[in-house]
C-alpha positions as CSV (number, residue, x, y, z in Angstrom):
1,M,64.5,-141.4,-190.8
2,T,62.8,-142.5,-187.5
3,A,64.5,-145.4,-185.7
4,A,62.7,-148.7,-185.6
5,R,60.6,-149.3,-182.5
6,G,61.7,-152.9,-182.0
7,N,62.6,-156.2,-183.8
8,L,59.6,-158.5,-184.0
9,L,59.4,-162.1,-185.2
10,V,56.2,-163.3,-186.8
11,V,55.8,-167.0,-186.8
12,D,52.8,-168.4,-188.8
13,D,52.5,-171.2,-191.4
14,N,49.8,-169.4,-193.3
15,N,51.6,-167.2,-195.9
16,L,48.8,-164.7,-196.3
17,N,48.4,-164.2,-192.5
18,R,52.1,-163.9,-192.1
19,E,52.7,-161.3,-194.8
20,M,49.6,-159.2,-194.0
21,L,50.5,-158.9,-190.3
22,S,54.2,-158.2,-191.2
23,R,53.3,-155.4,-193.5
24,R,50.9,-153.7,-191.0
25,L,53.6,-153.9,-188.3
26,E,56.2,-152.5,-190.6
27,R,53.9,-149.5,-191.3
28,R,54.0,-148.9,-187.5
29,N,57.8,-148.6,-187.8
30,Y,58.7,-152.1,-186.4
31,T,61.4,-154.2,-188.0
32,V,59.7,-157.5,-188.8
33,T,61.1,-161.0,-189.6
34,P,58.4,-163.3,-190.9
35,V,59.0,-167.1,-190.8
36,E,56.8,-170.1,-191.7
37,N,57.6,-172.7,-189.0
38,G,58.9,-173.2,-185.5
39,E,62.2,-174.7,-186.6
40,R,63.0,-171.6,-188.6
41,A,61.9,-169.3,-185.7
42,L,64.4,-170.9,-183.3
43,E,67.2,-170.4,-185.9
44,V,66.4,-166.7,-186.3
45,I,66.1,-166.1,-182.5
46,E,69.5,-167.8,-182.0
47,K,71.2,-165.5,-184.6
48,E,69.3,-162.2,-184.3
49,N,68.4,-159.8,-181.6
50,I,64.6,-160.3,-181.4
51,D,62.6,-158.1,-179.0
52,L,59.2,-159.9,-179.2
53,V,57.7,-163.0,-180.8
54,L,54.2,-163.3,-182.3
55,L,53.8,-167.1,-182.3
56,D,51.0,-169.1,-183.9
57,V,49.8,-172.0,-181.8
58,M,48.7,-174.4,-184.6
59,M,51.6,-175.2,-187.0
60,P,52.8,-178.4,-188.7
61,G,55.9,-180.0,-187.3
62,M,56.8,-178.0,-184.2
63,S,53.7,-176.5,-182.7
64,G,53.7,-173.0,-181.1
65,I,53.6,-174.7,-177.7
66,D,56.7,-176.8,-178.6
67,V,58.6,-173.7,-179.7
68,L,57.5,-171.9,-176.5
69,Q,58.8,-174.7,-174.3
70,V,62.2,-174.5,-176.0
71,L,62.3,-170.7,-175.7
72,R,61.5,-170.7,-172.0
73,K,64.4,-173.0,-171.3
74,R,66.7,-170.2,-172.8
75,Y,64.9,-166.9,-172.1
76,S,62.7,-165.6,-169.3
77,T,59.4,-163.9,-170.0
78,A,61.2,-160.5,-169.4
79,E,64.0,-161.3,-171.8
80,L,61.9,-162.4,-174.7
81,P,58.1,-161.7,-174.6
82,V,56.0,-164.1,-176.6
83,I,52.4,-163.4,-177.7
84,M,50.5,-166.4,-178.9
85,T,48.1,-166.1,-181.8
86,T,45.2,-168.6,-181.8
87,A,41.7,-169.3,-182.9
88,K,38.9,-168.3,-180.5
89,T,37.8,-171.9,-180.2
90,Q,41.3,-173.0,-178.9
91,S,40.8,-172.1,-175.2
92,E,42.7,-175.1,-174.0
93,D,45.7,-174.1,-176.1
94,I,45.6,-170.6,-174.6
95,I,45.6,-172.1,-171.1
96,D,48.4,-174.4,-172.0
97,A,50.5,-171.6,-173.6
98,L,50.1,-169.4,-170.5
99,K,51.2,-172.3,-168.3
100,H,54.3,-172.8,-170.4
101,G,55.3,-169.1,-170.2
102,A,53.5,-167.2,-172.9
103,N,53.3,-163.5,-171.9
104,D,49.9,-162.9,-173.6
105,Y,47.7,-164.0,-176.5
106,V,45.4,-162.6,-179.2
107,T,42.7,-164.5,-181.0
108,K,42.1,-164.8,-184.8
109,P,40.9,-163.0,-186.7
110,I,43.3,-160.6,-185.1
111,D,42.1,-157.2,-184.0
112,F,45.1,-155.2,-185.0
113,N,44.5,-152.3,-182.5
114,V,44.3,-154.8,-179.7
115,L,47.5,-156.5,-180.9
116,M,49.3,-153.2,-181.1
117,A,48.3,-152.3,-177.6
118,R,49.6,-155.7,-176.3
119,V,52.9,-155.5,-178.3
120,E,53.6,-152.0,-177.0
121,T,52.7,-153.0,-173.4
122,H,55.1,-156.0,-173.4
123,L,57.9,-154.0,-175.1
124,N,57.6,-151.3,-172.4
125,L,57.7,-154.0,-169.7
126,K,60.8,-155.4,-171.3
127,S,62.4,-152.0,-171.2
128,L,61.5,-151.6,-167.6
129,F,63.0,-154.9,-166.7
130,K,66.2,-154.1,-168.6
131,L,66.3,-150.7,-166.8
132,K,66.0,-152.5,-163.4
133,D,68.7,-155.0,-164.4
134,D,71.1,-152.3,-165.6
135,F,70.7,-150.4,-162.4
136,L,71.2,-153.5,-160.2
137,S,74.3,-154.2,-162.2
138,I,75.7,-150.7,-161.6
139,A,74.7,-150.8,-158.0
140,S,76.5,-154.1,-157.4
141,H,79.5,-153.4,-159.6
142,D,80.2,-149.7,-159.7
143,L,78.6,-148.3,-156.5
144,K,79.4,-151.0,-154.1
145,N,83.1,-150.3,-153.7
146,P,83.0,-146.5,-153.4
147,L,80.1,-146.8,-150.9
148,F,82.2,-149.3,-148.8
149,V,85.1,-146.8,-148.7
150,V,82.7,-143.9,-147.7
151,V,81.2,-146.0,-144.9
152,C,84.6,-147.2,-143.6
153,Q,86.2,-143.8,-143.7
154,A,83.2,-142.2,-141.9
155,Y,83.4,-144.9,-139.2
156,L,87.1,-144.3,-138.7
157,I,86.6,-140.5,-138.4
158,A,83.9,-141.0,-135.8
159,N,86.2,-143.1,-133.7
160,K,89.5,-141.2,-134.2
161,V,88.1,-137.6,-133.9
162,P,85.7,-137.3,-131.0
163,V,83.5,-134.3,-130.5
164,G,85.6,-131.2,-129.8
165,A,88.9,-132.7,-130.9
166,T,91.1,-131.0,-133.5
167,M,91.0,-132.7,-136.9
168,T,94.3,-134.4,-137.6
169,E,95.9,-134.7,-141.0
170,E,95.0,-138.3,-141.1
171,A,91.4,-137.5,-140.5
172,F,91.4,-134.8,-143.1
173,D,92.7,-137.3,-145.7
174,M,89.8,-139.6,-144.7
175,V,87.3,-136.7,-145.3
176,H,89.0,-136.1,-148.7
177,K,88.5,-139.8,-149.6
178,I,84.8,-139.6,-148.6
179,A,84.3,-136.6,-150.8
180,Q,86.2,-138.2,-153.7
181,H,84.3,-141.5,-153.6
182,A,81.0,-139.6,-153.1
183,R,81.7,-137.7,-156.3
184,T,82.4,-141.0,-158.1
185,M,79.0,-142.3,-157.0
186,Q,77.3,-139.1,-158.0
187,S,78.9,-139.3,-161.5
188,I,77.9,-142.9,-162.0
189,I,74.3,-142.2,-161.1
190,A,74.2,-139.0,-163.2
191,D,75.5,-140.9,-166.2
192,F,72.9,-143.7,-165.8
193,L,70.0,-141.2,-165.5
194,D,71.3,-139.1,-168.4
195,F,71.7,-142.2,-170.6
196,Q,68.1,-143.3,-169.9
197,A,66.8,-139.8,-170.5
198,V,68.4,-139.6,-173.9
199,E,67.2,-143.1,-174.7
200,D,63.7,-142.2,-173.8
201,G,63.8,-139.0,-175.7
202,H,63.4,-136.8,-172.6
203,I,66.4,-134.7,-173.3
204,R,65.8,-131.7,-175.5
205,I,68.6,-129.6,-177.1
206,D,68.3,-125.9,-176.4
207,H,69.9,-124.3,-179.5
208,K,71.4,-120.9,-178.8
209,P,74.5,-119.1,-180.3
210,F,77.6,-119.1,-178.1
211,D,81.4,-118.9,-178.3
212,F,82.8,-122.4,-178.6
213,K,86.3,-121.4,-177.7
214,D,85.1,-119.7,-174.4
215,L,83.2,-122.8,-173.5
216,A,86.2,-125.1,-174.1
217,A,88.5,-122.8,-172.1
218,K,86.0,-122.9,-169.2
219,V,86.0,-126.7,-169.3
220,I,89.8,-126.9,-169.4
221,E,90.1,-124.6,-166.4
222,S,87.7,-126.8,-164.4
223,Q,89.8,-129.9,-165.2
224,K,93.2,-128.4,-164.2
225,T,93.0,-129.6,-160.5
226,Y,92.3,-133.2,-161.6
227,A,95.2,-133.0,-164.1
228,E,97.6,-131.6,-161.5
229,E,96.7,-134.3,-159.0
230,K,97.9,-136.8,-161.6
231,K,100.9,-134.7,-162.6
232,I,99.5,-134.3,-166.1
233,K,100.1,-131.2,-168.2
234,L,96.9,-130.0,-169.8
235,C,97.5,-127.9,-173.0
236,F,95.0,-125.9,-175.1
237,E,95.7,-125.0,-178.7
238,P,92.7,-123.1,-180.2
239,Q,93.3,-122.6,-183.9
240,L,90.1,-120.6,-184.5
241,E,89.8,-117.1,-183.0
242,N,86.1,-116.8,-182.2
243,P,84.2,-119.8,-183.4
244,E,80.5,-119.3,-182.9
245,I,78.0,-122.2,-183.1
246,T,74.4,-122.7,-182.4
247,G,73.8,-125.5,-179.9
248,D,73.2,-126.4,-176.3
249,A,76.2,-125.1,-174.4
250,G,75.4,-127.1,-171.3
251,R,75.2,-130.4,-173.2
252,L,78.3,-129.7,-175.3
253,E,80.1,-128.8,-172.1
254,Q,79.1,-132.2,-170.8
255,V,80.7,-133.9,-173.8
256,M,83.9,-131.8,-173.4
257,Q,84.1,-132.6,-169.7
258,N,83.8,-136.3,-170.5
259,L,86.4,-136.4,-173.3
260,I,89.0,-134.3,-171.3
261,G,88.3,-136.2,-168.1
262,N,88.8,-139.6,-169.8
263,A,92.1,-138.4,-171.4
264,I,93.3,-137.5,-167.9
265,K,91.9,-140.7,-166.4
266,F,93.7,-143.0,-168.8
267,N,96.9,-140.9,-169.2
268,P,100.1,-142.0,-167.5
269,Q,101.5,-139.7,-164.8
270,N,103.8,-136.9,-166.1
271,G,102.1,-137.2,-169.5
272,N,100.4,-134.6,-171.6
273,V,96.8,-134.0,-172.7
274,L,96.4,-131.7,-175.7
275,V,93.1,-130.0,-176.5
276,R,92.7,-128.5,-180.0
277,I,90.0,-126.5,-181.7
278,R,90.3,-126.2,-185.4
279,E,88.2,-126.1,-188.6
280,V,87.5,-129.4,-190.5
281,D,85.2,-129.5,-193.5
282,S,83.6,-126.1,-192.5
283,R,82.9,-127.5,-189.0
284,V,84.3,-126.7,-185.6
285,S,86.4,-129.7,-184.5
286,F,87.1,-130.3,-180.8
287,E,90.0,-132.7,-180.3
288,V,91.5,-134.3,-177.2
289,S,94.8,-136.3,-177.5
290,D,96.3,-138.3,-174.7
291,E,99.6,-140.2,-174.3
292,G,98.0,-143.4,-173.1
293,P,98.3,-146.9,-174.7
294,G,95.8,-146.2,-177.4
295,L,92.8,-148.4,-178.4
296,T,92.7,-151.9,-179.7
297,G,90.7,-152.9,-182.7
298,D,88.0,-154.4,-180.4
299,D,88.0,-151.1,-178.4
300,L,87.4,-149.1,-181.5
301,N,84.4,-151.2,-182.4
302,K,82.6,-150.7,-179.1
303,V,84.0,-147.4,-177.8
304,F,80.7,-145.4,-178.1
305,K,78.3,-148.3,-177.2
306,Q,76.4,-148.6,-174.0
307,Y,78.5,-150.3,-171.3
308,G,81.4,-150.6,-173.8
309,R,84.1,-151.1,-171.3
310,L,87.5,-150.8,-172.9
311,S,90.6,-152.9,-172.4
312,N,92.6,-150.1,-170.8
313,T,92.2,-149.3,-167.1
314,P,92.4,-145.8,-165.5
315,T,95.9,-145.0,-164.3
316,G,94.8,-143.7,-160.9
317,S,92.3,-146.5,-160.0
318,E,89.4,-144.3,-161.0
319,K,86.0,-145.8,-161.9
320,S,84.8,-146.2,-165.4
321,N,81.1,-147.2,-165.9
322,G,81.0,-147.6,-169.7
323,L,78.3,-145.0,-170.2
324,G,80.0,-141.7,-170.6
325,L,81.1,-142.1,-174.2
326,A,77.7,-143.5,-175.2
327,I,76.0,-140.4,-173.8
328,C,78.5,-138.2,-175.7
329,K,77.6,-139.9,-179.0
330,K,73.9,-139.4,-178.4
331,L,74.3,-135.8,-177.4
332,I,76.4,-135.0,-180.5
333,D,73.9,-136.9,-182.7
334,L,71.2,-134.6,-181.3
335,H,73.3,-131.7,-182.5
336,G,73.6,-133.1,-186.0
337,G,77.3,-133.5,-185.5
338,E,79.9,-136.3,-185.7
339,I,82.0,-137.9,-183.0
340,G,84.9,-140.3,-183.4
341,V,88.3,-141.6,-182.2
342,H,91.5,-142.6,-183.8
343,N,94.9,-143.7,-182.5
344,N,97.7,-141.1,-182.8
345,P,100.7,-142.0,-185.1
346,D,103.1,-142.0,-182.2
347,R,101.2,-142.9,-179.1
348,G,97.8,-142.4,-177.4
349,A,94.4,-141.8,-178.9
350,C,92.5,-138.7,-180.1
351,F,88.8,-138.3,-179.4
352,W,87.0,-135.7,-181.4
353,F,83.6,-134.2,-182.2
354,R,82.6,-131.8,-184.9
355,V,79.6,-129.4,-185.0
356,R,78.5,-126.8,-187.5
357,Q,79.6,-123.2,-186.9
358,I,77.7,-120.1,-187.7
359,P,79.0,-118.6,-191.0
360,D,80.6,-115.2,-190.8
361,A,77.8,-113.7,-192.9
362,E,75.2,-114.5,-190.3
């Protein structure tokens, strides 16, 4: 089933106009809420996540202009696009609506193809504004601090180690910090771009057969240095000998890296991280258990959502941008698999994903 393209609110006091327009929009795979007056429209917008409003100008009680004025006190034109619907003879109303913050208008009788073009244009603009806001938020919140460290450490090196001088241990530590924080920024930007690429459908899964256990062993080996830095023991318990699956090894490696990296990030020093591969319901199950504080009920509800920052904080002051697990879920969804998390009976949490393996007969 194809995902809905957006949530639209159709506001028109004429029942026939309202129902016909709603049905045609639903056939274009939009989710539509039809309402008969301005008061009801404001109630729906307050309670539901509406992406765009199609608002009739002439209505009894609150007119479309009245509704528009209330909306513009609460939402910008970028946050909630409003397209007015009006008769061709109501040019003064069109001017009035545009002055009060309408994004656009269509005239009745509505040319549906023209309406669709305008709806899609304003939804695309809304997505671009959101993309800009998201990036500005990341730049100001997640990139600002590591960039400050990089600049400060580079400045100190330039002053403490003149040209031709031998690098001191102190200066080497500064170089290490620069590299560490540069990697943090690189990871934040990569996550942001990856998430947008998945959202926009620009990531394709290259399905090829490969050995799942070998891939997991490779990822664990790459995480050993990070684990050793935090004095964490990284254990691997594969319970399947040679599990073969068909999928995108690069993208599944990305998911494994994220789950293991998170387990190390949130694990206390001198703790253990256990990685298992086993069979569950004829699928290969990849499981990562840590010895951290576990997840709260609120955490469990938002753990795989975009910017779903959890209540726990990394034990080594690492950065967490709230996108990694959301990307993991989307990548596993593209593989037709499942991903989830549960708290362990004793302590810590277990993140897992499951994908289909190639049957022995194949």
